[in-house]
C-alpha positions in Angstrom: -25.6 -72.0 -41.6 -22.0 -70.6 -41.7 -19.6 -70.4 -44.6 -17.1 -73.0 -45.7 -13.3 -72.5 -45.4 -13.4 -72.4 -49.1 -16.2 -70.1 -49.3 -14.3 -67.9 -46.9 -11.2 -67.7 -48.8 -13.5 -66.8 -51.9 -15.1 -63.9 -49.8 -11.7 -62.6 -48.9 -10.6 -62.4 -52.7 -14.0 -60.7 -53.2 -13.2 -58.2 -50.6 -9.9 -57.6 -52.0 -11.2 -57.2 -55.5 -13.8 -54.4 -54.2 -10.7 -52.5 -52.6 -8.8 -52.5 -55.9 -12.1 -52.2 -57.9 -10.9 -55.1 -59.9 -14.0 -55.6 -62.2 -12.3 -58.9 -63.9 -11.7 -60.5 -60.6 -15.2 -60.0 -59.8 -16.8 -61.5 -62.8 -14.2 -64.5 -62.4 -15.6 -65.2 -58.9 -19.2 -64.9 -59.9 -18.7 -67.4 -62.6 -17.4 -69.9 -60.1 -19.5 -69.1 -57.3 -22.7 -67.5 -58.5 -24.3 -67.3 -55.0 -21.3 -65.7 -53.2 -22.9 -62.4 -52.9 -25.9 -64.1 -51.1 -23.5 -65.5 -48.4 -22.1 -62.2 -47.3 -24.5 -62.0 -44.4 -23.5 -65.3 -43.1 -19.7 -64.3 -43.0 -18.0 -62.3 -40.2 -17.5 -59.3 -42.3 -19.2 -56.1 -40.9 -19.5 -54.3 -44.3 -20.3 -55.6 -47.8 -18.3 -55.3 -50.9 -20.6 -52.6 -52.2 -20.0 -50.4 -49.2 -16.2 -50.7 -49.7 -16.4 -49.8 -53.5 -19.0 -46.9 -52.7 -16.5 -45.7 -50.3 -13.3 -45.8 -52.5 -15.1 -44.4 -55.7 -15.1 -47.6 -58.0 -18.0 -47.0 -60.4 -17.7 -49.8 -62.6 -17.4 -52.3 -59.8 -20.4 -50.6 -58.1 -22.6 -50.9 -61.1 -21.8 -54.6 -61.4 -22.6 -55.3 -57.9 -25.8 -53.6 -58.0 -26.5 -55.6 -61.2 -25.9 -58.9 -59.6 -27.6 -58.2 -56.3 -29.5 -54.7 -56.1 -30.6 -55.4 -52.5 -26.9 -54.7 -51.6 -27.9 -51.0 -51.7 -30.1 -51.2 -48.5 -27.5 -53.1 -46.6 -26.0 -51.4 -43.4 -22.5 -51.8 -41.9 -21.7 -51.8 -38.1 -22.2 -48.0 -37.8 -25.6 -48.6 -39.8 -24.2 -46.6 -42.7 -25.5 -47.7 -46.1 -23.4 -47.4 -49.1 -25.2 -44.2 -50.0 -23.9 -42.7 -46.8 -20.6 -43.4 -47.7 -20.8 -42.4 -51.3 -22.6 -39.1 -50.0 -19.8 -38.2 -47.6 -17.1 -38.9 -50.2 -18.6 -36.9 -52.8 -18.8 -39.6 -55.3 -21.5 -38.2 -57.4 -21.7 -40.8 -60.2 -22.0 -43.6 -57.7 -24.6 -41.7 -55.7 -26.8 -41.6 -58.9 -26.3 -45.2 -59.4 -27.4 -46.0 -55.9 -30.3 -44.0 -56.3 -31.4 -45.5 -59.7 -31.6 -48.9 -57.8 -33.4 -47.7 -54.5 -33.7 -44.4 -53.0 -35.2 -45.4 -49.8 -31.6 -45.3 -48.1 -32.0 -41.5 -48.4 -34.1 -41.6 -45.3 -32.0 -44.2 -43.4 -30.4 -42.7 -40.3 -27.1 -44.2 -39.4 -25.8 -44.8 -35.6 -25.3 -41.1 -35.1 -28.8 -40.2 -36.5 -27.5 -38.7 -39.9 -29.1 -39.5 -43.1 -26.8 -39.4 -46.4 -28.0 -35.8 -46.9 -26.5 -34.9 -43.5 -23.4 -36.5 -44.5 -23.1 -34.6 -47.9 -24.1 -31.1 -46.3 -21.4 -31.3 -43.6 -18.7 -32.2 -46.1 -20.1 -29.6 -48.6 -20.8 -31.9 -51.4 -23.2 -29.6 -53.1 -23.8 -31.7 -56.2 -24.5 -34.8 -54.1 -26.7 -32.6 -51.9 -28.7 -31.6 -54.9 -29.2 -35.2 -56.1 -30.4 -36.7 -53.0 -33.0 -33.7 -52.3 -34.6 -34.4 -55.7 -34.6 -38.2 -55.0 -36.4 -37.6 -51.6 -37.6 -33.9 -51.0 -38.8 -34.9 -47.4 -34.9 -35.6 -46.4 -35.1 -31.7 -46.0 -37.1 -32.0 -42.8 -34.8 -34.7 -41.1 -33.0 -33.0 -38.1 -29.3 -34.0 -36.8 -29.4 -33.7 -33.1 -31.9 -30.9 -33.5 -30.2 -29.1 -36.4 -31.7 -28.7 -39.8 -29.7 -29.1 -43.0 -29.4 -25.2 -43.1 -28.1 -25.2 -39.4 -25.5 -27.9 -40.6 -24.3 -25.6 -43.4 -23.6 -22.6 -41.0 -22.1 -24.8 -38.3 -19.8 -26.4 -40.8 -19.3 -22.9 -42.7 -20.7 -24.3 -45.9 -22.0 -21.2 -47.5 -22.2 -22.6 -51.3 -24.1 -25.6 -50.2 -26.4 -23.3 -48.0 -27.3 -21.2 -51.2 -27.8 -24.4 -53.0 -30.3 -25.8 -50.4 -32.2 -22.4 -50.3 -32.7 -22.6 -53.9 -33.7 -26.3 -53.8 -36.3 -25.6 -51.0 -37.9 -22.5 -52.9 -38.0 -24.6 -56.1 -39.6 -27.6 -54.5 -42.2 -25.9 -52.1 -42.1 -22.2 -53.0 -41.5 -20.9 -49.6 -38.6 -21.3 -47.0 -40.0 -23.4 -44.2 -36.9 -25.4 -42.9 -34.5 -22.5 -43.4 -36.5 -20.2 -40.9 -36.9 -22.8 -38.5 -35.0 -23.0 -35.1 -32.7 -25.6 -33.7 -33.1 -27.4 -30.3 -32.1 -24.4 -28.3 -34.0 -21.6 -30.4 -31.1 -20.7 -32.6 -31.9 -19.5 -36.4 -29.3 -19.9 -38.9 -28.8 -16.1 -38.3 -27.8 -16.6 -34.7 -25.4 -19.3 -35.5 -23.5 -17.3 -38.4 -23.5 -14.1 -35.8 -22.0 -16.4 -33.1 -19.1 -17.7 -35.4 -18.5 -14.3 -37.2 -19.2 -15.7 -40.6 -19.4 -12.4 -42.7 -20.0 -13.6 -46.0 -22.8 -15.9 -44.8 -24.5 -13.2 -42.8 -24.3 -10.9 -45.8 -26.0 -13.6 -48.0 -28.4 -14.4 -45.1 -29.5 -10.6 -45.0 -30.3 -10.5 -48.7 -33.2 -12.9 -48.4 -36.6 -11.4 -47.5 -37.6 -14.3 -45.2 -34.7 -13.1 -42.6 -36.9 -10.0 -41.8 -38.7 -12.0 -39.3 -35.8 -14.2 -38.2 -33.5 -11.1 -37.3 -36.2 -10.2 -34.4 -36.4 -13.8 -33.1 -35.0 -14.7 -29.6 -33.4 -17.9 -28.7 -33.9 -19.8 -25.5 -31.5 -17.5 -23.6 -33.8 -14.7 -24.9 -31.1 -13.2 -27.3 -31.7 -11.9 -30.7 -28.7 -12.2 -33.2 -28.0 -8.3 -32.7 -27.9 -9.0 -29.0 -25.4 -11.8 -29.4 -23.0 -9.6 -31.4 -23.3 -6.7 -28.6 -21.9 -9.6 -26.3 -19.1 -10.5 -28.3 -15.4 -9.3 -28.2 -14.9 -6.0 -30.3 -12.7 -6.5 -33.3 -12.7 -5.9 -36.9 -15.3 -8.6 -38.0 -17.6 -7.5 -35.3 -17.6 -4.1 -36.4 -18.4 -5.2 -39.9 -21.2 -7.2 -38.8 -22.5 -4.6 -36.7 -22.6 -2.1 -39.7 -24.5 -5.0 -41.8 -27.0 -5.4 -39.3 -27.9 -1.8 -38.7 -27.7 -1.1 -42.6 -30.5 -4.0 -42.9 -32.5 -2.8 -39.8 -32.4 0.8 -41.4 -33.9 -0.8 -44.8 -36.4 -2.7 -43.2 -37.6 0.2 -40.8 -38.0 2.3 -44.0 -40.1 -0.4 -45.9 -42.4 -0.4 -42.8 -42.7 3.4 -42.6 -43.7 3.4 -46.2 -46.2 0.4 -45.8 -48.0 1.7 -42.7 -47.9 5.5 -43.6 -51.6 6.3 -44.7 -51.6 8.3 -47.9 -54.3 10.6 -47.3 -52.9 12.3 -44.0 -49.9 14.2 -43.4 -47.9 13.1 -40.4 -47.3 15.5 -37.7 -44.5 18.2 -38.0 -42.4 16.9 -35.2 -42.4 13.1 -35.9 -40.2 13.5 -39.1 -37.8 15.7 -37.7 -37.2 13.2 -34.9 -36.9 10.4 -37.5 -34.7 12.4 -39.8 -32.5 13.1 -36.5 -32.3 9.3 -35.7 -31.7 8.2 -39.2 -29.1 11.1 -39.5 -27.2 9.9 -36.4 -27.4 6.0 -37.4 -26.0 6.9 -41.0 -23.0 8.9 -39.1 -22.5 5.9 -37.0 -22.5 3.5 -39.8 -20.0 5.7 -41.9 -17.9 6.1 -38.5 -17.9 2.1 -38.3 -17.2 1.7 -41.9 -14.1 4.3 -41.5 -12.9 2.3 -38.4 -13.3 -1.1 -40.2 -11.3 0.1 -43.1 -8.5 1.5 -40.8 -8.5 -2.0 -38.9 -8.4 -4.0 -42.6 -5.2 -1.7 -43.4 -3.6 -1.6 -40.1 -0.9 -4.0 -40.9 0.2 -2.1 -43.7 0.0 1.3 -41.7 2.1 0.0 -38.8 4.8 -1.3 -41.2 4.9 2.2 -42.9 4.9 4.0 -39.8 7.7 2.0 -38.0 10.4 3.6 -39.8 9.0 7.1 -39.7 8.3 6.9 -35.9 12.1 5.7 -35.6 13.4 8.7 -37.5 11.0 11.1 -35.5 12.2 9.8 -32.0 15.9 10.2 -33.2 15.1 13.8 -34.2 13.4 14.5 -30.8 16.0 12.9 -28.8 18.9 15.2 -30.7 16.8 18.4 -30.2 16.5 17.6 -26.6 20.1 16.9 -25.9 21.3 19.9 -27.8 18.7 22.2 -26.1 20.0 21.0 -22.6 23.7 21.1 -23.4 23.5 24.6 -25.2 20.6 26.7 -23.7 19.8 30.0 -25.0 22.1 32.7 -23.3 24.7 30.0 -22.8 26.7 29.6 -19.6 29.0 32.0 -17.8 32.7 31.6 -18.9 35.4 30.3 -16.5 37.2 33.6 -16.8 34.7 35.5 -14.7 35.6 36.1 -11.1 32.4 35.0 -9.4 31.7 32.3 -6.8 30.2 28.9 -8.0 26.9 29.8 -6.3 26.6 33.3 -8.2 27.3 31.4 -11.5 24.6 28.8 -10.9 22.1 31.6 -9.7 22.9 33.7 -13.1 22.5 30.6 -15.2 19.0 30.1 -13.7 18.1 33.7 -14.2 19.3 33.4 -17.8 17.0 30.2 -18.4 14.0 31.4 -16.4 13.7 34.6 -18.4 13.8 32.7 -21.5 10.1 31.6 -21.9 10.2 30.2 -25.4 13.1 27.8 -24.4 11.0 26.4 -21.6 7.8 26.0 -23.7 9.7 24.3 -26.6 11.7 21.8 -24.0 8.2 21.0 -22.2 6.7 20.1 -25.7 9.6 18.2 -26.6 9.5 16.1 -23.3 5.6 15.8 -23.6 6.1 14.1 -27.2 8.7 11.7 -25.8 
């Protein structure tokens, strides 16, 4: 059974009201046509008025629609998005709360792309929405988006604050980080992804979590650890900074392992502590060197600007000295009044210059600097 021409006109007015969030128009329509919301599925519209009001953030209009017809909360549009998908992606936290009060089942509804509302919120960095969705359906943490956990999505889309919030939520819910330490479809952990995209702050945060101890040694499907990925990356400032962090982290964990596994009732051999000390000293020296290089690169822009004027001045002075040295060599030239042939004059000039070793040494240094 289809809709009449009059009903189609009423539906058009209803959809326009949902775009404007006009609550008075909605109430007027429902007084005249109480069943109009039940005839939406028979119309040619691919989304409900609730989809539109949830997307645009019309809170009061959304509340009214949910009061008149709560089942609108589980309706999907042509892309299989529920109103909760749209409100979550846009970060309309109050509308998300209202939708969850009526029905929290859409938390686990995948859309056409396989994304549940939590995925949409994570990708857009809607941290407050993420918390509400996880509290409503904790099992949503286990849902994957093309092989990626919500933690992987945080790193892929560089959402550090959202990542921190999710870690706290999983610890609060289960007491351990199960999904946080898992790998994606090709064996990458969140640490692999963070190192690949050179997210310095994310890596620093990850290395502060004890569960990353085992994660740092895991290999992806290509047989690479996070550190091996870094070694294959182009060498520039961020790479050096990350290398320092990974080396410091590795050193801390090695020390912890040594303390745990060293027997308390026996003394270790004399030679072994020296080897460890030497290796530790070399590592510490390398870390300090990398930090110094990193600091130099960080301020190299200012250094270049400062040195540009100095180099210009130095080059001018060197050029002047060189010119004066060539024009007025020590010993001078033979005066024109002497009655010698030109060949004898040239020979005498060469003799004067060749005998003055300090002149030639100075000239060579100047030419070398230039």
